[in-house]
C-alpha positions as CSV (number, residue, x, y, z in Angstrom):
1,M,109.0,113.5,140.9
2,R,106.8,111.1,138.8
3,T,108.6,108.5,137.4
4,P,108.3,108.3,133.6
5,R,106.2,106.1,132.2
6,T,107.6,103.8,130.2
7,P,105.1,104.0,126.7
8,H,103.5,100.5,125.3
9,P,105.3,99.2,122.2
10,D,102.9,100.0,119.0
11,P,101.8,96.0,118.3
12,F,102.2,97.1,114.2
13,D,105.7,97.6,115.3
14,L,105.5,94.2,116.8
15,P,107.7,91.4,115.3
16,G,104.0,89.1,115.8
17,G,102.1,92.0,114.4
18,P,98.7,93.1,115.9
19,H,97.1,91.6,118.7
20,R,93.9,90.3,118.7
21,R,91.9,91.1,121.8
22,G,91.9,87.7,122.9
23,D,95.5,87.6,123.1
24,H,96.5,90.8,124.1
25,P,97.3,91.7,127.5
26,R,94.7,93.6,128.8
27,G,92.9,90.7,127.8
28,G,88.9,91.1,125.9
29,R,86.8,88.6,124.3
30,G,89.0,86.2,121.8
31,R,88.7,85.1,118.7
32,R,89.7,81.5,117.1
33,G,92.6,81.5,114.9
34,G,94.4,84.4,116.4
35,F,96.3,86.3,113.7
36,D,98.9,87.7,116.7
37,V,101.8,85.9,114.8
38,G,103.4,86.3,111.2
39,W,100.9,89.3,110.6
40,E,103.1,91.0,107.4
41,T,103.0,94.8,109.0
42,G,104.6,96.3,104.7
43,P,108.1,97.5,104.0
44,R,110.3,97.7,107.2
45,G,107.9,96.2,109.9
46,G,106.1,99.1,109.4
47,R,102.4,99.8,109.2
48,G,101.9,99.5,105.2
49,P,101.0,102.2,103.3
50,G,98.4,105.0,104.6
51,A,99.1,103.6,108.1
52,G,96.1,105.3,110.0
53,G,93.9,104.8,112.4
54,P,90.9,102.9,113.1
55,G,89.4,104.3,110.0
56,G,91.8,103.1,107.9
57,R,92.5,106.3,106.0
58,R,95.6,108.4,105.8
59,G,95.2,111.1,102.4
60,G,93.0,109.0,101.3
61,S,89.1,109.1,101.2
62,R,87.2,107.1,104.4
63,R,85.2,104.0,103.5
64,G,82.4,102.3,105.7
65,R,83.2,99.1,107.1
66,G,81.0,97.5,105.0
67,Q,83.5,98.4,102.3
68,M,86.2,97.2,104.0
69,R,84.1,93.6,104.7
70,A,82.7,93.5,100.9
71,A,86.6,94.4,99.6
72,I,88.3,91.8,101.8
73,L,85.7,88.9,100.4
74,L,86.1,89.8,96.8
75,L,89.6,90.1,97.2
76,L,89.9,86.6,99.0
77,A,87.4,85.2,96.0
78,E,90.2,86.1,93.4
79,A,93.0,84.2,95.8
80,P,94.2,83.4,99.0
81,Q,96.2,87.0,100.1
82,H,98.4,87.9,103.5
83,G,97.0,91.4,105.2
84,Y,100.0,93.6,103.7
85,Q,98.7,92.2,100.0
86,I,95.3,93.5,101.0
87,I,96.4,96.5,102.0
88,T,98.8,97.4,99.0
89,E,96.1,96.1,96.4
90,L,93.2,98.0,98.1
91,A,95.2,101.1,97.1
92,D,96.1,99.7,93.9
93,R,92.8,99.7,93.1
94,S,91.4,102.6,94.0
95,E,94.6,104.3,92.5
96,G,95.6,105.9,95.4
97,G,93.0,106.8,96.7
98,W,92.1,104.2,99.4
99,R,94.8,103.7,101.5
100,P,93.3,100.9,104.7
101,S,95.9,101.0,107.4
102,P,96.4,97.4,109.4
103,G,93.9,99.1,112.2
104,A,91.0,98.5,109.9
105,V,92.1,95.3,107.8
106,Y,92.8,92.9,110.3
107,P,90.2,93.5,113.0
108,A,88.1,93.2,109.7
109,I,89.5,89.7,108.8
110,A,89.1,88.4,112.5
111,Q,85.5,89.3,112.4
112,L,84.9,87.5,108.8
113,Q,86.5,84.7,110.9
114,D,84.2,84.5,113.5
115,E,81.3,84.5,110.5
116,G,82.8,81.6,109.3
117,L,83.3,83.3,106.3
118,V,87.4,83.2,106.3
119,E,90.0,81.4,107.5
120,V,93.6,82.5,107.9
121,A,96.3,79.7,107.9
122,D,100.4,79.4,108.8
123,D,102.5,80.2,105.6
124,G,106.0,79.6,106.2
125,G,105.6,81.7,109.2
126,R,103.1,84.3,107.8
127,R,99.3,84.5,108.5
128,L,97.4,83.6,104.6
129,A,93.6,84.3,104.5
130,S,91.5,82.6,102.2
131,L,87.2,81.9,101.8
132,T,86.0,79.0,103.5
133,D,83.1,77.1,101.8
134,A,81.2,79.2,103.7
135,G,82.9,82.8,102.2
136,R,82.7,81.7,98.7
137,E,79.0,81.2,98.5
138,H,78.4,83.8,100.2
139,V,80.2,85.6,97.7
140,E,78.7,84.4,95.0
141,A,75.3,85.3,96.9
142,H,76.2,89.1,97.5
143,R,78.1,89.7,94.3
144,D,75.9,92.6,93.0
145,E,75.7,93.7,96.5
146,L,79.1,93.2,97.6
147,G,79.8,95.8,94.4
148,T,83.3,97.6,93.8
149,P,84.0,99.0,96.8
150,W,87.9,99.9,96.0
151,A,86.5,102.0,92.8
152,P,87.8,105.3,93.0
153,T,85.8,108.6,94.3
154,G,86.3,112.2,93.1
155,P,87.7,114.0,90.4
156,R,90.9,111.9,88.5
157,G,93.7,114.1,88.9
158,P,97.9,113.0,87.8
159,G,98.7,113.2,91.2
160,R,95.9,109.4,92.1
161,E,97.3,108.1,89.2
162,L,101.0,108.3,90.2
163,H,100.6,107.4,93.3
164,G,98.6,104.1,92.3
165,A,102.1,103.2,90.6
166,M,104.3,104.1,93.2
167,R,102.7,101.5,95.3
168,S,103.1,99.1,92.4
169,L,106.6,99.6,92.1
170,A,107.0,99.4,95.9
171,G,105.0,96.6,95.9
172,A,107.8,95.0,93.6
173,V,110.9,95.9,95.4
174,E,109.8,95.1,98.9
175,Q,109.6,91.6,96.9
176,V,112.9,91.3,95.8
177,A,114.0,92.5,99.3
178,R,112.4,89.6,100.6
179,T,113.3,87.0,98.3
180,G,115.3,88.3,96.0
181,T,119.0,87.3,95.7
182,P,121.6,89.9,96.4
183,E,122.6,90.1,92.7
184,Q,119.2,90.6,91.9
185,A,118.8,93.0,94.6
186,T,121.9,95.2,93.2
187,A,120.5,95.2,89.9
188,A,116.8,96.5,91.4
189,A,118.4,99.3,93.3
190,A,120.4,100.2,89.3
191,I,116.4,100.1,87.8
192,L,115.5,102.8,90.8
193,A,118.3,104.8,90.5
194,G,118.0,104.9,86.4
195,A,113.9,105.8,86.9
196,R,114.8,108.3,89.2
197,R,117.5,109.9,86.5
198,D,114.8,109.6,83.8
199,L,111.9,111.5,85.6
200,Y,113.9,114.6,86.4
201,L,115.3,114.3,83.1
202,L,111.4,114.5,82.2
203,L,110.9,117.5,84.8
204,A,113.5,119.0,82.9
205,G,111.6,118.6,79.5
206,E,115.1,116.6,78.2
């Protein structure tokens, strides 16, 4: 009788987040400045919003690798960001239409590191991505070409608008859960309960 194989844990569910290829037990070509430790993976250690496959899609429109690259460069030109911040920011700006997975975002950051456009540093146990001087020069020189990769596609509808608002709210809730005091967490839970009640009253026409 064949002995059942123990499944390998999903690297995105581990505290260290996704491994870079050079740090993975199976080997492969490594990249400098690995991000296998400290990348945020979303609430409760999960894969973050819209955790799909490598294409970065789950319920949203698929974007090409060039658009992912452009989006990361443009966001980091505004301010350094953690991986999870990039994911939620793209979901918000696309009004819920583009929800990239960590499997799409983190390799893109690594590639930009290899090109010398992005650097990643430790930020209190988390990994913070920012543009290098070369990265800032690249964005300025190619801003028109980079465009607005997160621009919503397809017809707008109430569902898309609500999903965007929902993701913004989820980000705020996560911040309270991570950094708030017990009193703030209790107050936040009461606010959410009140909002849920108000939504049902809205549907009831009251």
